N, C-alpha and C positions, 0 to 999 in steps of 0.2 A: 558155358560149361558150369554146371552147379557143383560146388565144392562141398555141399552139405545136403543131407536128405532127412526127410522126416519118415519115421517108421511107427506104425501103430502096433503095439504089442497085443497079444491075444487077451490080456486082461483089460484092455481099454486105455492103457497109458500110452503116451506119446514120447518118442525120443528123437533126438537129433544125432546123427552119426556123421562124422567128417574125416577126411584124411588129413592128418597133421603133417607138418613139414618133415618130421623124422620117419614118416612112413606108417605109423600106427593109425588105428581108427578108433579114436575115442568116442564115448557116448555121453550126451548130455540128456538126463531124464527130465521130462517136463511134468509129467503127472496126468492124471485122469480128466480133470476139469479144465484143462487148457484148451481154449477154442482153437480151431484149425487156423484162423487168420493170425492169431498171436504166435502160434508155432511156425507159421510161414515167415513172420517177421524175424523170429529168432533165427530161423534157418538161413535167411538171407544175410543177416547181420554176422552170423558166425562164418558163412562162406566168404564174406568180404574181408573179415579179419584174417582169414586163412590165406586169401589171395594177396593180402598186403604184408604178409610176413616178410620181414627183413627190409621193409620200406615203410616205416612208421608215419612218415610225412604223407603217404598216400592214402591213409585211412580217412574215409569220408566223415564230415562233420556230424552228419546224422548218426553214424555208427558210434563215434565218440560220445555223443550225448546219451545214446542208448546204454552204453557202458556205465 
């Protein structure tokens, strides 16, 4: 289950949307020149952070380094 998704805006910018633990759907705007591979890395890491909410010891080392 993907907890975050990438959306391409009509103006060419990318954004990551995810469901926060409080039920809201915040957006992280990435910009126009962000390559899709980098946007996918961001999406995956944000999804892992959301999945680990309330269990900080479960955050993968790679995500901690990314932060």
